[in-house]
N, C-alpha and C positions, 0 to 999 in steps of 0.2 A: 626649896628650889625643886626636889625631886617630885614632891606633891604637886606643883604646878605643872611640871613637864607631863606627868603621868595624866592630869587633867585635860592639859592641851592635846596629848596624843589621842585621848578618849574622844573629845569633841570632833577632832579631825577624822577619826575613824567613822564617826556617825554620818560626817558630812559626805565622805567618799561612798558609804554604803547608800546613802539616800539618792547620790547623783548617779549612781549605778542603776540603769534601767531594769536590769535582770532582778537586782535587788527590790526594786521600788514598785515593780509590776505587781498588780493583784493576780492571784491564782486563776487560771482559765477556767471557765465552766466547763463542767463535764459534758461530753458531747452527748446528744439525744440518742436513746437507743436505736440502733439501725433496724430497718425492717426485716423480718426473717426471710432470708431467701427461698424463692419458691421451690428450689431442690429440697430443702430441708423441712418443708412443711408437709406432714402426711396428707395423703390423699382425702382421708375423712375429714380433715379440718379446711380443705380447701374451698371454703364458702363465706359468703359476706351476709350478714343480717343486720336490720336496722335495730340500734339500741331502744329499749322501751322507753326512757325517760324523754328522748328527744330526737328519736329516730335517725340519728347519725349511723352512717354504714360503718359496721365493724367487720374487719377482716379477723376469720377464727384463727388465722395463722399465727397471730399475735400470742396465741396459747400453745404453739408448738413448744415441745420439751418439758411441758408441765403435765401433771396427771388431772384429768378432766371428769368431774362428774357432771352428767348431762341429766337436766330433769325437766319432764313438762308439768307445768303448774297450774293451779285454779284457785281462785279466790273464795268460792263457796262450796268447798268440798268437805268431805269428813276427814281428810287427809290434810287439809290446808296447815294445821298447827304444825306440820312438818317443816315449813319455813324457818321456824325457831331453830329446829335442830340442824337444818342446812346452814344457816348462817353460823351456828356455833362450830359446825365442821370447818367452814371457810374460815372463820376467824383463827381457829385453833391451827390448822395445817397450811394456810396460805404462804406463809412465810418459808415453809418446806417445799413448796411448789404445786399444792392443789389449787385448783380453780373449780368453782361451781358454776355451771351456766343454767339459767332458768329460762324455759321456753313456755310461756302462758298459752294455754290452749282451750278452746271451746268444744273440743271433739266430743268429750264425755260427760253426758248429763247437763250439758249448755251451762256448765258451773263458772264459766269466765265470760259472761256478756258484757262485761266494762270495755271502755275505750282504753288507750294507752296511759292516757293522765290518771284515770280511775285505778287501773292496776298498779301503776308505779306508786301512786299516793298510799294505796292500800298496803302494798307490800313494805315500804318504808315506814309508814305511820303505826302499822299494827304489829310488824314483826322486825324493824329495824334491818331490812334486808339490804346488804351493801355488796352481795355478790352480783356479778354482771347477769342484767335480765335483757331479755330480747323482746321484739314486737310479737304481738300475738300472731300465732301460726298454727297450722294444722300439723298433727304428728303421726297420723295413720292413714292407712289406705291410699289411693291413687295421689291424693292432694298433699301427702306428707311432704313436709320441707326437705330440701336435699341432706341434710346431716341425718335427720330421722331415717329417711329412706337409706342411707349408708349404715346406719346402726342396725336397723333391721335385717338388712341384707347381710351384714357380719355375724349375726346372733341368731337369726332365723325368728326372732321374737319381737313382734310389735307391742307397742303400749296398749294395754287392755283398759287402763283407767288413768286419772290423774296421779302424778308424784310417781311414776315409772323412772326408774333410774338405770343410767348405762355408765359403766366406769371404763375409762380409757387410759392406757398407760402413757408414758413420756414418748415413746416411739408412734403413737398414733393408733396402737392396736386395743381392741376392745378387750377388756379383761372379763368383764360380768355384767350380766342383765338382772335388775332387781325388780320385782313387782312392787306395786303401791304399798303393800302392808309391810315391806321391809323400811324400818325407820332409819332416819340418819344415825341414830344412836346403836343401831344393831351391831353386835360383836362382829358378825362376820362381814358387813360391809367395813366397819372401821379397820378390822384387821388388813382386809385387802387393799384399803387405801394406804395404811402404813408400810405394808409389804411394797407397794408400787412406788412410794415415796424414797424407799430404803432407809426408812426410820424405825 
């Protein structure tokens, strides 16, 4: 008798739970990440650029609060193999807040002659690049894109060749400028990244 009552009680509880909308409701989907308010986006990042793969406009304010490594790239340069090291840096530290932003440029030695699809295919197929890449642009002189113009102004140093790097902290302040010969594996670069990440 006791066993039957317990069984009845258990079944009744299940029915009540199932009929309770609060209990039966599936968990709500997490809200989409809200856009970064303009006030909290550093001036240096208040620019939009077309994404390399599909030319979709991208607001750099989405990287506000991250440590950003900006690199001007080229597919046919002696430094092109740095793509591999940049991708490794990105893979290792992205979870801690690092983003690498690649800006293909034909400014130096005409070493980036391809169109967007050719550059994107080369980056992905040859080096497995997954960090954000933007449409081909100029990074020096009067025609420099607005981000690079800001970086040049902040550091007093403009790119002299492909794979020049600028490291920006979480507050949008430029920490350091690195010439092309400084590889992504260079201890001074890696230590500055780790310091900026707080790791």
